[in-house]
N, C-alpha and C positions, 0 to 999 in steps of 0.2 A: 627436361622442359622448365625453363625459366618461368616464375610468377612475376608478372609485373606488378610493380610499384602504384598504388594508386595513391594511397594515404599521404606519401609524401609532397607531391606536387598541390593535393589537396589542403595540404598545412602551410606549405607556402604561401598559396595562392591566398589562401586567407589570413595570411600574416603581412602579405603586400597590401590587402584593400583594406586591412585595419588600419593603414600607418595614414599619417598626414604631413604634408611640405616637408618631404624626406626624399635621399634618393638611394636607391639599390644600384649595385653592382652585381654582374654575372657572380662572381665569387664569393658573396654572402647567402647565398640559397644552396641548400639542400640538396641532393639527390644528384644525375649526370651528367655533362656537359648539354647533352640533348636534348633531357628532360627540361633542365633549365634555363636553356634557349627557348626551348618551344614554349613554358608556362611566360615567357618575358613577351617574346613577340606574340603570341593570345592576346595579355593584357595590353598591349600596344593597339593590337587590331579592335578590342573592345572599347578603346577609349579611356582606359585606368592607368594607362602609363604611356610617359613620352618617350621615347626615346633622346636623349641626348648626344652619344657619341658610342662606338663600339662598347658595350660593357658598361655602360651608365644610362641608368636613366630615372627619370622625376614623376613623384606620384605627389601631385600636388592640387589646387581647384580644377574641377570639371567646370566646361563652359559648352553652347551648343556647336561647338566646332573641332570640342577635345579636351584633351587636359591642357591645361595653361603651360606656359615655359617657366622652369625656377626663374626667380628674381635674380639679376645680373650679380647682387652683392653673395649672394648662397653658389651661386655656378663658380664665382672666382674662390671663395672659400674652401668650395670643395677640391678644383683642378690644381688651386695654387694657396695652400696652407698655409700659416705661419706668417711673423713678423715678418717687412722689407717689403711686401708686397704693395702695391700703390698704384694710381693713374698716372698715366702719361700723355704726353702729346697735348692735342685739343681736348681731350677726355679731362685733364690734370687742367689745364687751365680755365673750363669751363665749372670744373668743381671750385676753383677758387675765385670764382667770377672775375677773373680775366681777359675773359672769352665770353660771348653771348651761342657761338658756334656750337652745335654738338655734334662730332662724329656718326656716323652708322654703326661703326663698331665702337665701342669702348674700349679703348687702347691700354692694355696693363703692364708694368713692370714687376718684372719678376726675378729677384735676387740669384735664381739657379736655371738648371736650363729650363726653356718657357712650354708649356703645354702647347699641344696641335690647336691653332685656332679654331674659333667656330664663328658661328654666321653673324652672332652679335658681338664677338669678344676677338680682339687681337691680341696676342699675350708677346713680349718684345723681352730678350732675358740682356739683363746685367749682371753677369758672373763675375765681374773682378769689384763689386760695389758690393764683398761681403760686411761693410762694419754697418750695411744698414740690416742686416739682421743682428749682427750682436747691439747695436743699438736698441732694437726691437722697434724698428720705426713703424708708425702706424699711415694706414692710407694716406691721410689729409700732409704729413708728413712727408713721404716718398713723391705727394704729388706736388711737393715745392720744389722739394730737388730735383724735379724732373721742367719745370718749369722754368726753374734758371739754365736748364741746358739745352731747352729749347725754344727760348727766349724770343729768336728773332722770327719765329715761324708759327707759333703757337699763341700769342700775346696780340691782341685786337683791341686792347687799351691804349691807349696812350702813353708811352714810355713813365711820362712821370706820374702821371696817375696809377698805371700797373705797380711803381714801386712805391709808392704808399701804400697800397693796398697790402702788398707784403710784409712793410713793416707793422702795419696795424696788425697784422698776423703773428708776427712775432711777439707783439708787446701785448695779445688778447690773451694767450693762456691757451689757446688750441693747439697750439703746436709746442711740442718740450724743446725749447730752443739749446737744452744741454744736451741731446738726445742727437740734435739736426747735427750740432757739431761736432759730435763721434764719429755718426755718421760721415762726415765732410770727410775722413781721412782717407776717404777709399772711390772719392769721384774724381772725376778726370779733371783736369786743370784749371776749365775755364769755369764749370759750378763753385769751386772751390773757391775762385776768386771774387767770384760773387757772391757766393755766402759769406766770406771774409767781410766784405763792405758791406751786405745786408746785416749780418751781426753787429756790428761797429753803427751802423745808421739807427739801430734798436733799440740803442742801451748796451751791446753786450760785447765790449771792448777786449775783456776776458777772453769769454767762448771764441772770438775771432784767433785770436793767437793760436788758439789748440788747433783749427786748421792750417794744414799743412798750406805755406802758401806755393802758389805756380810760379814757373818761371816767367824772367817779366815779359817776354816776346805776347806769351799765354795769355798774361794778365791785364797786358796793356790793352789787347784784343776783344778780350773779353769785357771790358768793362766802356771801351767805345760805345758798346750801344745804350750803357745805362745813365740815365738822367743826374749824374753825379759832375758836382765843379771841379771844374780841374784846377 
């Protein structure tokens, strides 16, 4: 006759209840799979945990409506950790103050296989842009490369004003121009063409030459939309 283990679930329950602002995964708990799942489900029902996705839970601040959701930054770090991860699309343009539009879903570019989308976050994969990882790009630096690639669809400001803001960003020290130039080596041709021009315009001609040039046709198409005198 088996004896039911009551101590382990009680200990794990107390461990979870003693935590704050952190994620819990099913595999981090002791006990049998069914015991772990029963414990997590019970804590969700009690409002002590919030289920984020299968096997992933959040314990943060409680509200009258239950456990508040995790902050987007914490969720992104949990699901897509490491360098080279950052905003894309309208989310990137808004971060860089190139658009006032804030999408319902935060669009996040990852340099590996993208995690499954969530209600408030949509992941896009950039598997061939591995220099973003080796250059250890920060989110703002990823956002800059992303807006260079989505200029036609994401930029709300007049093109000349947006271009000036990017030049100011490159000169401000908020982004590392040497790392961005390094990452540019594996970007698509249109982004490389625009990045080379942006580096030159912001006084980094030497770094611009480190970014491989795009073919003539791609470069001409990419530059056509930028406010650059011919």
